[in-house]
MARGUVEX-597129 format. One record per residue: residue number from 1; x, y, z of N, C-alpha, C in turn. Coordinates in nm, 3 decimals. Example, Ala and Ser with C-alpha at 12.3 -4.5 7.8 and 13.67 -1.06 7.14 Angstrom:
BEGIN
ATOM   num        nX        nY        nZ       caX       caY       caZ        cX        cY        cZ
ATOM     1     1.319    -0.569     0.780     1.230    -0.450     0.780     1.320    -0.330     0.780
ATOM     2     1.285    -0.225     0.708     1.367    -0.106     0.714     1.290     0.003     0.787
This chain:
BEGIN
ATOM   num        nX        nY        nZ       caX       caY       caZ        cX        cY        cZ
ATOM     1     0.970    -1.925     1.344     1.077    -1.846     1.284     1.043    -1.818     1.137
ATOM     2     1.070    -1.698     1.094     1.037    -1.656     0.958     1.129    -1.724     0.856
ATOM     3     1.068    -1.776     0.749     1.144    -1.839     0.640     1.139    -1.748     0.518
ATOM     4     1.250    -1.683     0.490     1.259    -1.588     0.379     1.297    -1.655     0.247
ATOM     5     1.335    -1.782     0.251     1.393    -1.848     0.135     1.295    -1.878     0.021
ATOM     6     1.164    -1.880     0.048     1.067    -1.915    -0.056     1.003    -1.793    -0.123
ATOM     7     1.035    -1.675    -0.077     0.966    -1.554    -0.122     1.008    -1.515    -0.264
ATOM     8     0.906    -1.493    -0.348     0.927    -1.442    -0.484     0.854    -1.310    -0.503
ATOM     9     0.765    -1.279    -0.409     0.675    -1.166    -0.424     0.667    -1.085    -0.296
ATOM    10     0.686    -0.955    -0.310     0.673    -0.862    -0.198     0.549    -0.776    -0.221
ATOM    11     0.469    -0.761    -0.118     0.357    -0.667    -0.123     0.375    -0.569    -0.008
ATOM    12     0.372    -0.441    -0.042     0.391    -0.338     0.058     0.276    -0.239     0.059
ATOM    13     0.237    -0.200     0.179     0.153    -0.084     0.201     0.246     0.038     0.185
ATOM    14     0.189     0.157     0.175     0.273     0.276     0.161     0.286     0.349     0.295
ATOM    15     0.179     0.410     0.341     0.185     0.493     0.461     0.212     0.409     0.586
ATOM    16     0.320     0.441     0.654     0.359     0.368     0.774     0.451     0.250     0.745
ATOM    17     0.470     0.217     0.618     0.561     0.108     0.579     0.673     0.166     0.492
ATOM    18     0.635     0.221     0.377     0.734     0.282     0.289     0.763     0.427     0.330
ATOM    19     0.675     0.482     0.412     0.694     0.616     0.468     0.681     0.603     0.619
ATOM    20     0.714     0.709     0.690     0.703     0.704     0.836     0.560     0.728     0.886
ATOM    21     0.468     0.743     0.794     0.328     0.763     0.831     0.290     0.908     0.851
ATOM    22     0.387     0.998     0.842     0.356     1.140     0.854     0.292     1.190     0.725
ATOM    23     0.200     1.281     0.738     0.137     1.343     0.623     0.143     1.494     0.641
ATOM    24     0.197     1.562     0.543     0.200     1.707     0.541     0.085     1.754     0.453
ATOM    25     0.005     1.842     0.504    -0.111     1.891     0.427    -0.081     2.032     0.375
ATOM    26    -0.074     2.044     0.241    -0.054     2.173     0.179    -0.187     2.235     0.142
ATOM    27    -0.189     2.366     0.131    -0.311     2.439     0.099    -0.370     2.399    -0.035
ATOM    28    -0.286     2.355    -0.129    -0.335     2.318    -0.262    -0.397     2.178    -0.265
ATOM    29    -0.401     2.110    -0.149    -0.463     1.978    -0.143    -0.366     1.863    -0.154
ATOM    30    -0.239     1.890    -0.177    -0.138     1.785    -0.185    -0.104     1.736    -0.045
ATOM    31    -0.074     1.608    -0.035    -0.031     1.546     0.090     0.100     1.471     0.064
ATOM    32     0.211     1.543     0.051     0.337     1.479     0.014     0.386     1.381     0.120
ATOM    33     0.458     1.280     0.073     0.518     1.179     0.159     0.669     1.184     0.142
ATOM    34     0.741     1.135     0.242     0.886     1.128     0.235     0.926     0.982     0.234
ATOM    35     1.011     0.946     0.137     1.061     0.809     0.124     1.208     0.803     0.165
ATOM    36     1.249     0.689     0.215     1.386     0.665     0.260     1.466     0.609     0.143
ATOM    37     1.576     0.674     0.111     1.654     0.638    -0.007     1.708     0.495    -0.001
ATOM    38     1.739     0.445     0.117     1.792     0.309     0.130     1.684     0.205     0.103
ATOM    39     1.560     0.235     0.139     1.449     0.147     0.101     1.436     0.145    -0.051
ATOM    40     1.446     0.263    -0.111     1.435     0.275    -0.257     1.542     0.194    -0.329
ATOM    41     1.664     0.198    -0.277     1.772     0.120    -0.338     1.739    -0.029    -0.337
ATOM    42     1.692    -0.078    -0.223     1.658    -0.220    -0.212     1.541    -0.257    -0.303
ATOM    43     1.442    -0.171    -0.312     1.329    -0.196    -0.402     1.376    -0.206    -0.547
ATOM    44     1.459    -0.113    -0.587     1.512    -0.113    -0.724     1.594    -0.239    -0.751
ATOM    45     1.675    -0.278    -0.656     1.758    -0.398    -0.670     1.671    -0.523    -0.680
ATOM    46     1.565    -0.530    -0.601     1.474    -0.645    -0.605     1.401    -0.652    -0.740
ATOM    47     1.358    -0.538    -0.791     1.293    -0.535    -0.923     1.389    -0.587    -1.029
ATOM    48     1.512    -0.539    -1.027     1.611    -0.580    -1.127     1.649    -0.727    -1.115
ATOM    49     1.633    -0.783    -0.995     1.663    -0.925    -0.974     1.546    -1.015    -1.013
ATOM    50     1.431    -0.953    -1.050     1.318    -1.031    -1.098     1.211    -1.064    -0.994
ATOM    51     1.221    -1.007    -0.877     1.116    -1.028    -0.776     0.993    -0.946    -0.815
ATOM    52     0.877    -0.995    -0.778     0.753    -0.920    -0.798     0.739    -0.823    -0.681
ATOM    53     0.718    -0.697    -0.713     0.694    -0.595    -0.611     0.556    -0.538    -0.639
ATOM    54     0.468    -0.548    -0.542     0.332    -0.497    -0.556     0.307    -0.396    -0.445
ATOM    55     0.255    -0.282    -0.482     0.221    -0.178    -0.386     0.069    -0.167    -0.382
ATOM    56     0.012    -0.179    -0.263    -0.133    -0.165    -0.246    -0.155    -0.067    -0.132
ATOM    57    -0.221     0.044    -0.164    -0.243     0.148    -0.064    -0.381     0.210    -0.079
ATOM    58    -0.438     0.247     0.032    -0.565     0.318     0.030    -0.549     0.463    -0.012
ATOM    59    -0.430     0.517     0.009    -0.404     0.656    -0.027    -0.369     0.671    -0.173
ATOM    60    -0.383     0.795    -0.224    -0.341     0.821    -0.361    -0.281     0.960    -0.369
ATOM    61    -0.156     0.963    -0.408    -0.086     1.087    -0.437    -0.002     1.063    -0.561
ATOM    62    -0.009     1.154    -0.653     0.068     1.140    -0.778     0.217     1.130    -0.750
ATOM    63     0.266     1.204    -0.651     0.407     1.199    -0.616     0.451     1.060    -0.570
ATOM    64     0.364     0.991    -0.497     0.394     0.855    -0.453     0.405     0.763    -0.575
ATOM    65     0.308     0.774    -0.664     0.310     0.692    -0.786     0.436     0.719    -0.868
ATOM    66     0.472     0.846    -0.882     0.592     0.882    -0.960     0.719     0.822    -0.899
ATOM    67     0.730     0.829    -0.767     0.847     0.774    -0.700     0.857     0.623    -0.723
ATOM    68     0.747     0.552    -0.709     0.747     0.408    -0.725     0.777     0.367    -0.869
ATOM    69     0.723     0.440    -0.964     0.753     0.412    -1.105     0.901     0.437    -1.135
ATOM    70     0.957     0.541    -1.077     1.098     0.573    -1.094     1.187     0.456    -1.051
ATOM    71     1.144     0.383    -0.947     1.219     0.268    -0.897     1.200     0.143    -0.982
ATOM    72     1.113     0.151    -1.081     1.091     0.037    -1.170     0.974    -0.051    -1.131
ATOM    73     0.899    -0.009    -1.032     0.784    -0.089    -0.987     0.668    -0.066    -1.083
ATOM    74     0.610    -0.174    -1.131     0.502    -0.165    -1.228     0.364    -0.190    -1.167
ATOM    75     0.358    -0.276    -1.066     0.230    -0.312    -1.005     0.200    -0.221    -0.886
ATOM    76     0.145    -0.105    -0.919     0.116    -0.001    -0.821    -0.035     0.020    -0.817
ATOM    77    -0.094    -0.008    -0.702    -0.239     0.006    -0.686    -0.265     0.104    -0.572
ATOM    78    -0.302     0.226    -0.608    -0.328     0.330    -0.510    -0.476     0.364    -0.507
ATOM    79    -0.522     0.416    -0.395    -0.663     0.450    -0.381    -0.751     0.326    -0.366
ATOM    80    -0.694     0.217    -0.318    -0.765     0.089    -0.307    -0.847     0.087    -0.179
ATOM    81    -0.976     0.063    -0.193    -1.065     0.055    -0.077    -1.072    -0.087    -0.023
ATOM    82    -1.063    -0.186    -0.110    -1.071    -0.326    -0.068    -0.942    -0.398    -0.106
ATOM    83    -0.843    -0.389    -0.019    -0.712    -0.450    -0.045    -0.724    -0.601    -0.063
ATOM    84    -0.810    -0.663     0.014    -0.825    -0.807     0.010    -0.873    -0.857    -0.126
ATOM    85    -0.972    -0.790    -0.182    -1.024    -0.830    -0.314    -0.916    -0.815    -0.421
ATOM    86    -0.844    -0.706    -0.417    -0.736    -0.683    -0.514    -0.628    -0.790    -0.497
ATOM    87    -0.592    -0.820    -0.375    -0.491    -0.921    -0.346    -0.532    -1.057    -0.402
ATOM    88    -0.654    -1.098    -0.377    -0.701    -1.229    -0.424    -0.701    -1.235    -0.577
ATOM    89    -0.744    -1.128    -0.641    -0.745    -1.122    -0.788    -0.602    -1.129    -0.844
ATOM    90    -0.513    -1.052    -0.786    -0.373    -1.050    -0.833    -0.309    -1.187    -0.815
ATOM    91    -0.331    -1.247    -0.700    -0.273    -1.378    -0.669    -0.322    -1.483    -0.769
ATOM    92    -0.448    -1.478    -0.803    -0.506    -1.572    -0.899    -0.450    -1.549    -1.039
ATOM    93    -0.447    -1.425    -1.082    -0.398    -1.391    -1.216    -0.252    -1.432    -1.237
ATOM    94    -0.172    -1.420    -1.131    -0.029    -1.448    -1.142     0.009    -1.584    -1.085
ATOM    95    -0.091    -1.662    -1.051    -0.072    -1.800    -1.002     0.032    -1.807    -0.891
ATOM    96     0.013    -1.725    -0.790     0.103    -1.723    -0.675     0.047    -1.807    -0.562
ATOM    97     0.135    -1.873    -0.491     0.092    -1.945    -0.371     0.128    -1.862    -0.248
ATOM    98     0.055    -1.884    -0.140     0.075    -1.804    -0.019     0.218    -1.805     0.031
ATOM    99     0.285    -1.920     0.025     0.420    -1.930     0.081     0.525    -1.852     0.001
ATOM   100     0.489    -1.803    -0.117     0.580    -1.721    -0.198     0.568    -1.571    -0.165
ATOM   101     0.469    -1.535    -0.084     0.435    -1.394    -0.067     0.472    -1.341     0.071
ATOM   102     0.547    -1.231     0.072     0.575    -1.154     0.191     0.491    -1.027     0.183
ATOM   103     0.418    -0.999     0.289     0.341    -0.874     0.296     0.390    -0.796     0.415
ATOM   104     0.410    -0.666     0.396     0.443    -0.578     0.508     0.335    -0.473     0.522
ATOM   105     0.273    -0.473     0.638     0.170    -0.375     0.672     0.194    -0.323     0.812
ATOM   106     0.124    -0.216     0.847     0.151    -0.155     0.977     0.027    -0.128     1.062
ATOM   107    -0.093    -0.143     1.003    -0.211    -0.106     1.081    -0.332    -0.191     1.042
ATOM   108    -0.442    -0.167     1.105    -0.562    -0.251     1.093    -0.607    -0.277     0.948
ATOM   109    -0.601    -0.181     0.855    -0.641    -0.214     0.717    -0.558    -0.327     0.654
ATOM   110    -0.443    -0.358     0.712    -0.357    -0.465     0.660    -0.382    -0.600     0.728
ATOM   111    -0.461    -0.602     0.831    -0.478    -0.720     0.916    -0.519    -0.845     0.838
ATOM   112    -0.626    -0.835     0.759    -0.676    -0.953     0.688    -0.575    -1.007     0.588
ATOM   113    -0.507    -0.919     0.517    -0.407    -0.965     0.420    -0.289    -1.031     0.489
ATOM   114    -0.247    -0.975     0.601    -0.136    -1.034     0.674    -0.169    -1.177     0.719
ATOM   115    -0.296    -1.204     0.746    -0.338    -1.337     0.789    -0.337    -1.438     0.674
ATOM   116    -0.333    -1.391     0.549    -0.342    -1.479     0.433    -0.209    -1.515     0.368
ATOM   117    -0.108    -1.435     0.388     0.018    -1.456     0.316     0.110    -1.552     0.390
ATOM   118     0.209    -1.604     0.318     0.304    -1.696     0.377     0.395    -1.633     0.480
ATOM   119     0.433    -1.506     0.457     0.523    -1.438     0.550     0.471    -1.298     0.583
ATOM   120     0.390    -1.288     0.689     0.341    -1.157     0.733     0.450    -1.083     0.812
ATOM   121     0.479    -0.960     0.772     0.583    -0.881     0.836     0.532    -0.740     0.865
ATOM   122     0.603    -0.669     0.953     0.566    -0.532     0.983     0.687    -0.454     1.031
ATOM   123     0.680    -0.322     1.024     0.786    -0.238     1.080     0.782    -0.242     1.233
ATOM   124     0.889    -0.198     1.295     0.900    -0.196     1.442     0.789    -0.114     1.508
ATOM   125     0.743    -0.010     1.440     0.644     0.080     1.499     0.501     0.051     1.453
ATOM   126     0.475    -0.070     1.408     0.339    -0.108     1.366     0.246    -0.112     1.488
ATOM   127     0.118    -0.108     1.460     0.017    -0.118     1.565     0.030    -0.252     1.637
ATOM   128     0.000    -0.254     1.765     0.014    -0.377     1.844    -0.062    -0.495     1.785
ATOM   129    -0.184    -0.474     1.737    -0.263    -0.583     1.678    -0.191    -0.644     1.558
ATOM   130    -0.119    -0.564     1.485    -0.045    -0.612     1.368     0.081    -0.686     1.412
ATOM   131     0.151    -0.630     1.507     0.273    -0.695     1.559     0.243    -0.836     1.611
ATOM   132     0.128    -0.853     1.670     0.090    -0.982     1.729     0.074    -1.093     1.626
ATOM   133     0.039    -1.060     1.501     0.014    -1.164     1.400     0.128    -1.180     1.300
ATOM   134     0.232    -1.100     1.312     0.342    -1.107     1.215     0.446    -1.210     1.257
ATOM   135     0.495    -1.283     1.157     0.603    -1.379     1.181     0.737    -1.308     1.197
ATOM   136     0.748    -1.189     1.136     0.872    -1.114     1.146     0.839    -0.967     1.168
ATOM   137     0.903    -0.909     1.270     0.891    -0.767     1.299     1.028    -0.706     1.275
ATOM   138     1.037    -0.619     1.176     1.164    -0.554     1.147     1.207    -0.470     1.267
ATOM   139     1.336    -0.463     1.294     1.383    -0.374     1.400     1.380    -0.226     1.358
ATOM   140     1.345    -0.201     1.232     1.341    -0.064     1.179     1.197    -0.015     1.169
ATOM   141     1.174     0.112     1.191     1.039     0.167     1.177     1.002     0.188     1.030
ATOM   142     0.874     0.208     1.007     0.825     0.238     0.873     0.891     0.364     0.819
ATOM   143     0.928     0.359     0.691     0.989     0.475     0.627     1.133     0.499     0.667
ATOM   144     1.192     0.408     0.743     1.329     0.425     0.789     1.408     0.295     0.785
ATOM   145     1.380     0.209     0.686     1.462     0.090     0.668     1.390    -0.043     0.681
ATOM   146     1.264    -0.043     0.721     1.191    -0.170     0.735     1.177    -0.243     0.601
ATOM   147     1.150    -0.168     0.496     1.135    -0.227     0.362     1.268    -0.288     0.318
ATOM   148     1.374    -0.213     0.332     1.506    -0.266     0.293     1.541    -0.390     0.375
ATOM   149     1.509    -0.388     0.503     1.539    -0.500     0.591     1.481    -0.631     0.538
ATOM   150     1.353    -0.632     0.502     1.293    -0.758     0.456     1.341    -0.796     0.317
ATOM   151     1.364    -0.698     0.232     1.417    -0.729     0.098     1.556    -0.790     0.111
ATOM   152     1.641    -0.731     0.192     1.775    -0.786     0.214     1.768    -0.929     0.268
ATOM   153     1.682    -0.952     0.365     1.671    -1.086     0.425     1.632    -1.189     0.320
ATOM   154     1.536    -1.155     0.235     1.494    -1.247     0.129     1.608    -1.270     0.031
ATOM   155     1.664    -1.163    -0.019     1.767    -1.175    -0.121     1.893    -1.244    -0.068
ATOM   156     1.931    -1.215     0.054     2.048    -1.282     0.113     2.021    -1.430     0.133
ATOM   157     1.900    -1.466     0.173     1.867    -1.608     0.194     1.868    -1.685     0.062
ATOM   158     1.853    -1.612    -0.049     1.850    -1.675    -0.181     1.978    -1.648    -0.262
ATOM   159     2.074    -1.582    -0.200     2.202    -1.556    -0.266     2.197    -1.453    -0.377
ATOM   160     2.099    -1.363    -0.374     2.085    -1.265    -0.482     2.120    -1.122    -0.439
ATOM   161     2.146    -1.098    -0.312     2.168    -0.961    -0.263     2.298    -0.901    -0.318
ATOM   162     2.408    -0.970    -0.304     2.537    -0.916    -0.347     2.574    -0.953    -0.490
ATOM   163     2.484    -1.018    -0.558     2.506    -1.055    -0.698     2.506    -0.925    -0.781
ATOM   164     2.601    -0.913    -0.869     2.610    -0.792    -0.952     2.493    -0.787    -1.050
ATOM   165     2.414    -0.680    -1.042     2.298    -0.666    -1.130     2.292    -0.530    -1.197
ATOM   166     2.390    -0.450    -1.176     2.382    -0.313    -1.227     2.449    -0.300    -1.359
């Protein structure tokens, strides 16, 4: 059973986790993504409550970066080819232990990191190989509430969800 009570740090992939994984290709080379406003609310609330939010994605779009910065997220790593190396460096620099970290990923590039964190999670529509190794599978799909679901579970288990922070 997943233990949300020790989590201080959330790490999220973008495509398929914070978005539904759809990519629209425009002629000018942009690949815009769509974010779910309720996930954004939970992310902003978690930032304001002092949780560490780290975004690690292989993709890079300026619009994605702008959206995440707007929510108050500071640790945004886009265009990352080796997520594992970045994760290990970040964990060392910030003196984090595995049991403090929740990671949400949805596909094979997330596999190794999911095996290393204290609480590996995924959206309902994650790849089967990912679902098999996660301690918690959100009932919500990527880009449609999975991010909010795990943030709420952590914050509610620690009594910080309904605490006035605005």
